C-alpha positions as CSV (number, residue, x, y, z in Angstrom):
1,M,-34.1,-60.5,145.1
2,N,-32.0,-62.3,142.8
3,S,-33.4,-65.4,143.8
4,S,-37.3,-64.1,143.1
5,L,-36.0,-62.6,139.8
6,A,-34.5,-65.9,138.8
7,L,-37.8,-67.7,139.3
8,I,-39.9,-64.9,137.6
9,W,-38.1,-65.6,134.5
10,S,-38.0,-68.9,134.5
11,V,-41.7,-69.1,135.3
12,T,-42.5,-66.5,133.1
13,A,-40.6,-68.0,130.2
14,A,-42.5,-71.2,130.8
15,T,-45.6,-69.4,130.6
16,T,-44.8,-67.4,127.8
17,L,-44.0,-70.6,125.6
18,L,-47.5,-72.3,126.6
19,Q,-49.3,-69.1,125.8
20,A,-47.5,-69.1,122.3
21,G,-48.8,-72.6,121.5
22,N,-52.3,-71.8,123.0
23,G,-52.8,-68.7,121.1
24,L,-51.6,-70.6,117.8
25,L,-54.2,-73.3,118.8
26,Q,-57.1,-70.7,119.4
27,V,-56.7,-70.0,115.9
28,L,-56.1,-73.3,114.2
29,M,-58.7,-75.4,116.1
30,P,-61.6,-73.8,114.7
31,L,-60.3,-73.1,111.1
32,R,-59.5,-76.8,110.8
33,M,-62.9,-77.8,112.3
34,Q,-64.6,-75.6,109.8
35,A,-62.3,-77.2,106.7
36,E,-63.2,-80.8,108.1
37,G,-67.2,-79.8,107.6
38,L,-68.3,-79.2,110.6
39,S,-70.9,-77.1,111.6
40,V,-70.8,-73.6,113.5
41,T,-72.9,-74.7,116.1
42,A,-70.3,-77.5,116.5
43,I,-67.7,-75.8,116.8
44,G,-69.1,-73.6,119.2
45,I,-69.7,-76.9,121.4
46,V,-66.1,-77.6,121.4
47,A,-65.5,-74.3,122.8
48,A,-68.2,-75.1,125.3
49,A,-66.2,-78.0,126.3
50,Y,-63.1,-76.1,126.8
51,G,-64.8,-73.8,129.4
52,L,-66.2,-76.6,131.1
53,G,-62.5,-78.5,131.2
54,F,-61.5,-75.3,132.6
55,S,-63.8,-74.9,135.3
56,T,-63.3,-78.6,136.4
57,G,-59.6,-78.1,136.4
58,C,-59.9,-74.7,138.5
59,F,-61.4,-77.3,141.1
60,L,-58.9,-80.2,140.7
61,A,-55.8,-77.7,140.8
62,P,-55.1,-77.1,144.2
63,S,-55.6,-80.9,145.6
64,F,-53.0,-81.7,142.6
65,I,-50.2,-79.2,143.2
66,R,-50.5,-80.4,147.0
67,H,-49.7,-84.0,146.2
68,V,-47.0,-83.5,143.7
69,G,-45.7,-80.2,144.3
70,Y,-45.4,-77.3,141.7
71,I,-42.5,-78.9,139.7
72,R,-43.7,-82.0,139.3
73,A,-47.2,-80.6,138.7
74,F,-46.2,-78.4,135.5
75,A,-43.9,-80.9,134.3
76,S,-46.6,-83.5,134.0
77,L,-49.2,-81.0,132.7
78,A,-47.1,-79.6,130.1
79,V,-46.7,-83.2,128.4
80,M,-50.1,-83.7,128.9
81,A,-50.7,-80.4,126.9
82,A,-48.3,-81.3,124.1
83,V,-49.9,-84.9,124.1
84,L,-53.3,-83.8,123.6
85,V,-52.3,-81.2,120.9
86,L,-50.7,-84.2,118.9
87,A,-54.0,-86.3,119.6
88,M,-55.9,-83.5,117.7
89,T,-54.1,-84.2,114.5
90,Q,-56.6,-87.5,114.6
91,A,-59.8,-85.5,115.3
92,H,-62.4,-86.0,112.9
93,T,-65.5,-86.1,114.9
94,T,-67.4,-83.6,117.1
95,L,-67.2,-85.8,119.9
96,V,-64.0,-86.7,119.8
97,W,-62.7,-82.6,119.5
98,V,-64.9,-82.1,122.5
99,L,-63.2,-84.8,124.2
100,L,-59.6,-83.2,123.8
101,R,-60.6,-80.0,123.8
102,G,-62.4,-80.4,127.5
103,L,-59.2,-82.1,128.8
104,T,-57.2,-79.4,127.1
105,G,-59.0,-76.8,129.6
106,V,-58.4,-79.4,132.5
107,T,-54.6,-79.2,131.6
108,L,-54.3,-75.3,130.9
109,A,-56.2,-74.8,134.0
110,C,-54.0,-76.5,136.3
111,I,-50.9,-74.9,134.5
112,F,-51.7,-71.7,135.2
113,T,-52.5,-72.4,138.8
114,V,-49.5,-73.6,139.2
115,T,-47.7,-70.4,137.4
116,D,-49.8,-67.9,138.8
117,G,-49.7,-69.0,142.6
118,W,-46.0,-69.7,142.2
119,I,-45.1,-66.4,140.7
120,S,-47.4,-64.3,143.4
121,A,-46.1,-66.6,146.2
122,R,-42.6,-66.2,145.7
123,A,-42.5,-62.7,144.7
124,T,-41.9,-60.1,147.7
125,S,-43.9,-57.3,148.2
126,S,-41.3,-54.6,147.3
127,H,-41.3,-56.2,143.8
128,R,-44.4,-58.1,143.2
129,G,-45.9,-55.1,141.2
130,R,-42.9,-54.9,139.0
131,F,-42.7,-59.0,138.7
132,L,-46.5,-59.4,137.6
133,S,-46.2,-56.8,135.1
134,I,-43.3,-58.4,133.3
135,Y,-45.5,-61.8,133.9
136,M,-48.6,-60.6,132.8
137,I,-47.3,-58.4,129.3
138,S,-44.9,-61.4,128.5
139,T,-47.6,-63.9,128.3
140,K,-49.9,-61.2,126.8
141,V,-47.5,-60.4,124.1
142,A,-47.1,-64.5,123.1
143,L,-51.2,-64.8,122.9
144,M,-51.1,-61.6,120.7
145,L,-48.6,-62.6,118.3
146,S,-48.9,-66.2,117.9
147,P,-52.0,-66.4,116.2
148,L,-49.9,-65.1,113.0
149,G,-48.3,-68.0,112.8
150,I,-51.1,-69.7,111.1
151,G,-49.8,-68.3,107.6
152,F,-46.8,-70.3,108.0
153,G,-48.6,-73.4,107.3
154,D,-51.4,-75.2,105.7
155,I,-54.6,-75.7,108.3
156,R,-55.1,-79.4,106.5
157,T,-51.8,-81.0,107.6
158,D,-50.3,-81.7,110.9
159,G,-47.4,-79.6,110.6
160,L,-48.9,-76.6,112.8
161,F,-50.4,-79.0,115.4
162,M,-47.0,-80.6,115.6
163,A,-45.4,-77.3,116.1
164,I,-47.7,-76.3,118.9
165,S,-46.7,-79.7,120.7
166,A,-43.4,-78.6,120.3
167,V,-43.4,-75.5,121.7
168,M,-45.5,-76.6,124.5
169,S,-42.8,-79.3,125.3
170,L,-40.3,-76.3,125.2
171,S,-41.9,-74.9,128.2
172,L,-40.3,-77.7,130.3
173,L,-37.0,-76.4,130.0
174,P,-37.1,-73.2,132.2
175,I,-39.2,-74.7,135.1
176,S,-37.1,-77.9,135.1
177,A,-33.7,-75.9,135.3
178,T,-34.8,-73.4,137.8
179,T,-32.8,-73.9,141.2
180,T,-35.5,-71.7,143.3
181,K,-37.0,-73.4,146.1
182,E,-40.9,-74.1,145.0
183,P,-43.5,-72.2,147.3
184,P,-45.4,-74.2,150.2
185,A,-48.5,-75.9,149.0
186,P,-51.5,-74.1,148.5
187,L,-54.6,-74.2,150.8
188,N,-58.0,-74.8,149.9
189,V,-60.0,-71.7,149.0
190,K,-64.0,-71.6,149.7
191,I,-66.5,-70.0,147.2
192,D,-69.7,-68.4,148.0
193,V,-71.8,-67.6,145.1
194,R,-74.9,-66.5,146.8
195,G,-73.1,-64.9,149.7
196,L,-70.9,-62.9,147.2
197,F,-74.0,-61.8,145.0
198,T,-75.2,-60.2,147.9
199,A,-72.4,-58.1,148.7
200,A,-71.2,-57.4,144.9
201,P,-73.7,-58.2,142.7
202,S,-72.0,-55.9,140.0
203,A,-68.7,-57.8,140.1
204,V,-70.5,-61.3,140.1
205,V,-72.9,-60.5,137.1
206,G,-70.2,-58.7,135.5
207,S,-67.9,-61.8,135.6
208,F,-70.3,-64.1,134.4
209,V,-71.1,-61.7,131.3
210,V,-67.7,-61.2,130.3
211,G,-67.2,-65.0,130.0
212,L,-70.7,-65.2,128.1
213,V,-69.7,-62.6,125.6
214,N,-66.1,-62.9,125.5
215,G,-65.9,-66.7,125.2
216,P,-67.5,-67.1,122.1
217,V,-65.8,-63.8,120.4
218,I,-62.4,-65.6,121.3
219,A,-63.1,-69.2,120.1
220,I,-65.3,-68.2,117.0
221,T,-63.4,-65.1,115.9
222,P,-61.5,-66.8,113.0
223,V,-64.3,-68.5,111.5
224,F,-66.1,-65.1,111.6
225,G,-63.0,-63.8,109.5
226,V,-63.2,-66.6,107.0
227,S,-67.0,-66.1,106.6
228,I,-66.9,-62.5,105.7
229,G,-64.5,-63.2,103.2
230,M,-61.3,-62.5,105.0
231,S,-58.0,-64.9,104.2
232,Q,-57.0,-67.4,106.8
233,G,-54.2,-64.9,108.1
234,A,-56.5,-62.0,108.0
235,A,-58.8,-63.7,110.3
236,A,-55.7,-64.6,112.4
237,A,-55.1,-61.1,112.7
238,L,-58.3,-60.4,114.3
239,L,-57.3,-62.3,117.3
240,F,-54.1,-60.3,117.0
241,A,-56.2,-57.1,117.3
242,L,-58.2,-57.9,120.1
243,Q,-55.3,-58.7,122.2
244,A,-53.4,-55.9,121.1
245,G,-56.3,-53.6,122.1
246,S,-56.4,-55.1,125.5
247,L,-52.8,-54.7,126.1
248,V,-52.9,-51.3,125.3
249,M,-56.1,-50.3,127.5
250,Q,-55.4,-52.3,130.7
251,W,-53.3,-50.4,132.8
252,P,-55.1,-47.0,131.7
253,L,-58.2,-48.4,133.0
254,G,-56.9,-49.8,135.8
255,W,-55.3,-46.4,136.5
256,L,-59.0,-44.6,136.1
257,S,-60.9,-47.4,138.1
258,D,-58.7,-46.6,141.0
259,R,-60.1,-43.2,141.2
260,V,-63.7,-43.5,140.6
261,D,-66.4,-46.0,141.6
262,R,-65.5,-48.8,139.8
263,R,-69.1,-49.7,138.5
264,Y,-69.0,-46.6,136.4
265,I,-66.1,-48.1,134.6
266,I,-68.0,-51.6,134.4
267,A,-71.1,-50.0,132.8
268,G,-69.0,-47.7,130.6
269,L,-66.7,-50.9,129.1
270,A,-70.1,-52.9,128.7
271,A,-71.8,-50.0,126.5
272,G,-68.8,-49.4,124.8
273,T,-68.5,-53.0,124.1
274,S,-72.3,-53.1,122.8
275,L,-71.4,-49.9,120.7
276,I,-68.3,-51.5,118.8
277,S,-70.2,-54.9,118.5
278,I,-72.5,-52.7,116.1
279,L,-69.9,-51.1,114.4
280,I,-68.0,-54.5,113.9
281,L,-71.6,-55.8,112.4
282,V,-71.9,-52.7,110.0
283,A,-68.2,-52.7,108.8
284,S,-68.3,-56.6,108.2
285,G,-70.5,-56.2,105.5
286,Q,-68.8,-53.2,103.3
287,A,-65.3,-51.7,105.3
288,A,-62.1,-52.7,104.2
289,P,-60.0,-55.4,106.1
290,Q,-58.1,-51.9,108.0
291,T,-61.4,-51.0,109.4
292,I,-62.4,-54.3,110.7
293,L,-58.9,-54.8,112.6
294,W,-59.3,-51.3,114.3
295,S,-63.0,-52.3,115.4
296,F,-61.6,-55.4,116.9
297,A,-58.8,-54.0,118.8
298,A,-61.2,-51.4,119.8
299,W,-63.5,-54.2,120.7
300,G,-60.6,-55.9,122.8
301,G,-59.6,-52.9,124.2
302,L,-62.9,-52.7,126.2
303,A,-64.5,-56.0,126.4
304,L,-61.3,-58.1,127.4
305,C,-60.7,-55.4,130.3
306,I,-63.9,-55.5,132.2
307,Y,-63.2,-58.7,134.3
308,S,-60.4,-57.2,136.1
309,V,-62.2,-54.4,136.8
310,C,-64.9,-56.7,138.3
311,V,-62.6,-58.3,140.6
312,A,-61.1,-54.8,141.9
313,H,-64.7,-53.7,142.8
314,A,-65.7,-57.1,144.7
315,C,-62.4,-56.8,146.6
316,D,-63.2,-53.3,147.7
317,I,-66.1,-54.6,149.5
318,V,-65.5,-57.5,151.0
319,D,-63.6,-58.3,154.3
320,P,-59.8,-58.6,153.7
321,G,-60.3,-62.3,154.9
322,R,-62.5,-62.9,152.3
323,I,-60.5,-61.9,149.2
324,V,-59.2,-65.1,148.1
325,S,-62.4,-67.0,148.2
326,T,-64.0,-63.7,146.4
327,V,-61.6,-63.8,143.7
328,G,-62.3,-67.6,143.6
329,T,-66.0,-67.0,143.3
330,L,-65.5,-64.4,140.6
331,L,-63.4,-67.0,138.3
332,F,-66.2,-69.5,138.8
333,A,-69.0,-67.1,137.6
334,W,-66.9,-66.1,134.6
335,A,-66.1,-70.0,133.7
336,V,-69.5,-71.0,134.0
337,G,-70.0,-68.0,131.2
338,V,-66.9,-69.3,129.1
339,T,-68.9,-72.6,129.3
340,I,-72.2,-71.5,127.9
341,G,-71.2,-68.8,126.1
342,P,-70.0,-70.4,122.9
343,L,-73.4,-72.3,122.2
344,F,-75.2,-68.9,122.3
345,G,-72.6,-67.5,119.7
346,A,-72.6,-70.0,117.7
347,G,-76.4,-70.7,117.8
348,A,-76.7,-66.9,116.6
349,M,-74.4,-67.2,114.0
350,E,-76.7,-70.5,112.8
351,L,-79.6,-68.5,112.8
352,L,-78.6,-65.2,111.7
353,G,-75.4,-65.7,109.6
354,P,-71.9,-64.4,110.8
355,K,-73.0,-61.2,112.2
356,G,-75.1,-62.8,114.7
357,L,-72.2,-63.4,117.0
358,F,-71.7,-59.4,117.5
359,I,-75.7,-59.1,117.4
360,F,-75.5,-61.7,120.7
361,S,-72.6,-59.5,122.1
362,A,-74.3,-56.3,121.4
363,L,-77.0,-57.6,123.3
364,A,-75.5,-58.8,126.0
365,S,-73.3,-56.1,126.7
366,L,-75.8,-54.0,126.3
367,G,-77.7,-56.1,129.3
368,L,-74.7,-55.8,131.5
369,A,-74.8,-52.1,131.0
370,A,-78.0,-51.5,131.9
371,F,-77.7,-54.0,135.1
372,I,-75.0,-51.8,136.5
373,I,-76.4,-48.8,135.7
374,L,-79.6,-49.6,137.7
375,R,-77.2,-50.6,140.8
376,I,-75.8,-47.8,140.8
377,V,-79.1,-45.6,140.8
378,Q,-80.4,-48.1,143.6
379,V,-77.0,-48.5,145.9
380,Q,-74.1,-46.3,146.7
381,R,-71.0,-47.2,146.6
382,A,-69.6,-48.7,149.8
383,P,-67.0,-46.1,151.4
384,K,-63.0,-47.9,151.3
385,G,-63.0,-49.7,154.7
386,E,-66.3,-50.7,155.1
387,F,-66.5,-54.5,154.6
388,V,-68.9,-57.2,153.7
389,T,-68.0,-60.7,155.5
390,I,-68.9,-63.4,153.0
391,A,-69.5,-66.6,155.2
392,P,-67.0,-69.6,154.4
393,T,-68.8,-72.5,152.8
394,S,-67.8,-76.3,152.7
395,S,-67.5,-76.3,148.6
396,A,-64.2,-76.1,147.1
397,A,-63.1,-73.3,145.0
398,P,-61.5,-72.8,142.1
399,A,-57.9,-72.1,141.9
400,V,-57.0,-68.1,142.0
401,V,-54.0,-66.0,142.0
402,A,-52.4,-66.1,144.8
403,L,-51.9,-62.1,145.1
404,A,-55.4,-61.6,146.0
405,E,-54.3,-63.1,149.4
406,K,-51.6,-61.0,149.6
407,A,-53.6,-57.8,149.2
408,A,-55.3,-58.8,152.4
409,D,-51.7,-58.6,154.2
410,D,-51.5,-54.6,153.3
411,R,-54.9,-53.1,152.9
412,K,-53.4,-49.5,152.5
413,Q,-53.5,-50.3,148.8
414,P,-55.9,-52.5,148.1
415,D,-57.0,-51.0,144.8
416,Q,-53.4,-51.6,143.4
417,N,-52.7,-54.7,144.6
418,V,-55.7,-56.4,143.4
419,A,-55.5,-54.6,140.1
420,S,-52.3,-55.9,139.7
421,A,-53.8,-59.4,140.3
422,V,-55.2,-59.6,136.9
423,I,-56.8,-63.1,137.1
424,R,-55.9,-65.1,133.7
425,D,-58.6,-63.5,131.7
426,E,-60.4,-64.7,128.8
427,T,-57.8,-64.1,126.4
428,S,-55.7,-67.1,127.7
429,S,-58.7,-69.4,127.1
């Protein structure tokens, strides 16, 4: 217990520092690019590069960890992340931004694989839920508060980039100081998009659309805020509102999804996201900033919670031995959406103005709700205990939270275990 608790605090502290830097970077980058004259389309391309890099990192991470171990992997990756942030001070063209942001995606995907896998492997079954709660809440609070730091510097100078790099570098301290033995190297995880789509199409489509919608909203929201006349500080507060809404709603929705067909929850969240997107369209034209902030909080409370319900729904259906592969496949579907979503979101803003971002959000979310409702009408929920086996494939899978594997060992509480393993969602992108 004491050893596990020490491990949790060291890894949680390190990840919280990284997410604090990452959260501020999410606001700073689009505003800096806009200040340098880059178009919204260019900003969307840079955001797509992050998604592509993150997808690539998911494939590379397990092999890298097996070769060097968890501690050395984290140390080298944290240094790389800090260096990439410093390099952004010299980025003045779209191509350079794309390269740096893509490499950042690779690096952060590998880092999150290290921390998520390490913390899940070392926490005992009797304490895992509490440890993961501490871990997830701490990192989400960092993502929520750090964007407000944009008000303490000038986006046209390099000071904020240097501060982010310093915070990311500080994440080395708690990991380097830990005396807890690192867990064994991870095994390869297989993915099978076709097989999982056959077994749980609602989960696959839901994960993809979540990435498609949430990716551009998180990446371009600071630009959206400035474009509708908000100050830089107020625009950063929109991201704070998104994260706050997600933090408040995550557990109540998880509790509810344990008691009803999860597809009803997915459909309701998607329909609600579409409705709130329309509300934001109306509010952005005439409402007070406080109304817009509350609208963004509601949007985050709905849209940013869909992914974890999709994961839990899929894991209800598949054979317990395929849970890790299932989670990896869903992460891959999400990453594909995050890669192409910013291109559509930015394109909509270029064509339709700032409101185009949430027109895209409303339509895509409505499409997801319609698809899930159609599935509910066509197919009844498989009773718990009736599993569909997904045949393994030879392709390497994205890295996944190791807790999903633990859920297979304790099938008596599959929903709670899987719901606790909320895979690193879009809010950490």
